[in-house]
N, C-alpha and C positions, 0 to 999 in steps of 0.2 A: 140287515138294511133293507128298507122298503124298496120296491121296484120302482117308485117315482124317484127316490133319492138317487138310486143307481143310475137311472136314465139322466138325470141332471148332471151327474159327474162326467158321464160319458160325453154328453153335449159340451161341457166346459173344457174338457181335455181337447175335444176335436177343434174347438175355436181356437185355443192357445197354440195348437199345432200348426194351424194355417196362418196365424196372425202375422208373421213376418213377412207373408207373401200375398197379403191382401191387395187387391187391385183398387186404385184410387182413381176416381174420375177427373179428367182434365175438362173443367167446365168451359173453357174458352173454344175447345175443338171438339167435344163430345167424345173424345178418344180416352181410353184408360191405359194406365201404366202400372207397372209392378214396383212396389216399394220393398225395401229390404230391412227397414227399421221402424216401420209403422209411421213414417213422417216423409213430407216432400220437401223439407228444408235442407240447407247445406249440411246440418248437423248430421243427416243421414248419409251424406256423401262421404264425409271426412271422417271415416272410421279406421280403425288399424287394419282392417281387412281390405280396404279399398283405398281411397285417396288420402292416406294418412299424412303425407308430406305437404299437401296443398294448404295455402293459408299461413305457412310458418317461416316463409321467407322474409326479407328486409322490406320489400316493396310487393304489395300484394295488389292486384286489379281490384277495383272498388266492387264490382259485383260479387267477387269472391269474398272480399273482406266483409260485405254485408250479409253474406249466407244466402245469395240469391242465385243460385246456379241457372235458374230458368230464364234469366234475363238474356242468356246467349244460347243456351241448349234446349232441346225439345226431345220428347219421347216418341217411339214409334209405335207402341203397344207390344212389342216383343218383350220377352222375359229380360230382366236386367239383374246381374250383369250379364251381358252377352253381346256379341257382334251385331251391329245395326240397331241395337236397342236406344241408343241416345245419337241425337244428331243435331248439328247447328241449326239456328233458326233461319240462317240465310248464309250464303257463301260470301267469303271475303272479296272486296273489303266492304261490302254491303252492310254485313253484320256490325262491323265497327263503326260505321257512319250513321248507324242508327242512334248511337251516343255522341261519338266524337265527331267534331267538325273536319271536312275534308281539308288537310294541311296544303293541299296543292290546288285549291280551288281557285279559278281565275288565272293561275299561272300559264305562261305560254309554253313552258317545258316542264311537265310535271315528271316527277321521278317514275320510271316505269315499274319500280318495286311495288308502288301503291297499288296499280292495277292487278298486280300479280298476288297480292295479299300482304297486309300488314305484319302478319307473323312471320315473315322472312327476316324482320329487323327487330320486332317486339315479341316478348313472350306473352301468351295470352292469359296466363294465370298469375305468375308471380316471377320475382328475380332478385338479384342481388344488386341491380343498378337502377339509377332513376329512370323513369319512363319505360321501365321494363324492357330496356334494350338488351339483346343477347350478348352484345360484346361492347366494351368501352370505346368512345371516340372513333378515331379512323379505323381501328381493329374491327369495327362492324362492317365499314365499306370493303374491306380486305376480304371478307367472307365470299362476296361476289367478284369484286374487282381485284383478284389476286395477281393479275399480271402488271399492275401499275408500277410496280418497283423493279421491273424485268429490265435491267440495263447497268451497265459498269458505273454510269453517272447518274445519279438520283436527285431530282429537284427537292429543294429544302423542305417544303411542306409535306412531301411524301416520306422523307426521311424521318420528319417529326410525327408522321402519322396524324396529321391534322388537316384532313381533306376539306373541311370547312372554311379555311383560310381563302379558298378559292371558289368552292361550289357551295350552293344551297343544299339542305338536307332533304327536302321533300319536293324541291323542284325550284324554278325561278323563271324570271322573264327574259333571260338572255340565253343564247345558245350554250349548250352543254351545262345548264344549270348554273353558269358563273354569277358570281356575286356583282359583277360590273360588266358592260358590254365590252366585247373585242378586247383590244390591247389595253384598254383602262384597267382591267383585271390584272394584267401583268406589271404596268408601270406604277402601280400604287407601291410596289415594293422596288422595282428597278429603276429608281429615280435617276440614276446617271444616264440611262438610255433616254429618259425623258428630257433631260438637259441637252443631249445631242440633238434630238428632234427639235427642241425649242429654238435651237441656234443654228438649225440647218436651212441653207438655202434650197437644197434639193433633198428628197426623202426617197428611200428604197421603197418600191411600190407595196410590198407586204405590210410595211409601216403605215402607209397611207391608207391602206385598206383595212387596216386595224387587226390584222391577222398574224400575230407573232407566230403561230404555230404552222404557218407556211414553211419556216425555216427551222423552227425548234419543235421538239417534242415537249409537252408539258409536265410529263411524268419522270421518264427515264430514258436514257439513251446509251449507246456504245460511243458516242462521240462527244467531245466537249464543244462549247457549253450547252448540252442537251440539243445537238444538231441532229436533224433528221438524216443526214449523210455526211460523208467524210468532206472536211475543209482543212487544208494544210495550215498548221501553226507557223511555219516557217516564212521568211521572206522570199527565199528561192525554193522552188520544187521542179524536179524534171516533169516535163509535160507528159501526163497520162490521163486518160478519160476519168478513171477513178479517183484521180487527185482532185477532180473538180465536180464530184458527184453531187454536192449540194447545189451548186450553181447552175449545173447542166440540167437539173430538175425543172428548171424554167427558161433558162437561156439556151439558145441553140448553138450546139458545139461547132457547127461549121464556121462560126465567127472566129474560131481559133485553129481550124485544121486546114482552111484554104490559104495557101500563100498568095495567090491572086484571086481577086474577086471583084465584082462590080456591085454587089448587093448583100453579101452575107453580114457585112458591117459598116457603119458610116465612119469608123475610124480607119480610114485608108488614104494614102496618097496616090489618087487615081485608082488604080488597079491594085496597088501594093497594100497587102493587109498588114496594118500596124498592130493590130491585136496579135496576129500569128507571130510577128517580129519580136514582140516583147515576151510573149507567152510560151510559144511552141518551140521550147529548146530543152535539150537533155542535160545542159550545164547552164546554171543561173537562169531558169526560166521563172519569170515574175509570176507571183499569185496575184489574184485579183485585188486584194488589200493593199499591194504595194502602192496602187494609184487611187483606189476607190474606198469610200467609206462603206460601212456595211449597213447601218441603220440610216445614216443622213451625213451630208458634207456641206462645207460652205460654198462649193462651186456646183455647176451644172454637171450633169452626168455623174453624180455622186464622186466628183473628183475631190481629193483632199487638198487642204492648204499646206499640210505637212504630213509626210509618210513617216510614222513614228515606230516601224517595227524593224528598221535597219540599225541594229545596235543602239547606241546613244545618240545617234544623229537623226533629227527629224528633218527629212529631206524636203526642201521647199518646193512647191509646185504651183505654178500660176497658169491657167488656162484662158487663153483670149481668142475669141471666134467671131467672125462676121457670118454671113449667109453661106459662103462657100469655103473660105480659108480658115484655118485656125493655126494658133501658135502654142506651143508647149514650152514654158520657161521652167526648168527644173533643175535640181542640183546635181543629178547624175549624168547630165551631158548638155551640151551647148543647146541654145534654143533651136527648135525645130518647128518648121511650118510644113503644113501639108494642105491639100485641096482635093476634093473628090472628083472635080471635073477635070483638072489637068495637072499633070505631075509637077511638084514643086522640087527644084534641085537644092539640097542642103549641103553645100560644099564647105 
């Protein structure tokens, strides 16, 4: 064999030995990166030795499906495969927003997860669920919000793992990403409470302010019906501070602990505290709902027209007041009149 032909074969063998690792120039940046199959397409990425499973799921991200890995990724010039050889073109969520519109744009309360990165909820390459979410339905929310069902009594939407019944997914224009503002979000389902409010002369302040969660926990609670603290279900309960934990979170307990007072409550006969008289007992102490409606009532001061918690008897109650004196006409005792300025004798 001639020396020229021998030299040609040596050169040819040399070229083939380095071909899988030839450097290819990135014209946009002037950098070069190392290829491992002689091509810069996704076909070279999705090999049995490398990313063999990518592109094979039910749902595939469009750039991957189209074989264009460099839509999201860039090279650093270091030998690939190897740590630090491939990087994202931009950090999340900016990278995603190069193609996708910001789903929370213009919303007053965007989901914090968007700022932290879309891949907390969506797989960047592929998945078995629509929109490439990593879990289905409300299960996706529980990846982060795992404490929402922490309680003996769990709200229906949480039991159904259907968070979007109450909340927007990417954000919303209402506090806590609620679908509707304030208690409108609750009353869309709890129509019975809406009926009470519509027919009430006097409404409880949290209801007026549209904040059901002043008294209720929206997800789960240790107390029925999803109350934030204890409230007795019985008509009678011995007086203990903890038995009125829910009410005392707003109302001053001294209205029920001072037997005599000139200021702790307006419900008094001169200095005789009539709240104390009714409530502060170890035997047959009345609970708040014996006289008052919880959400609303047909009389001032949240007074009921009928107390419906005493067995089968709806105790009638009528309260008549002028500027100083008031009279209580109720089924459980004779009419009683009281005055804050001078004591009335009810013999």
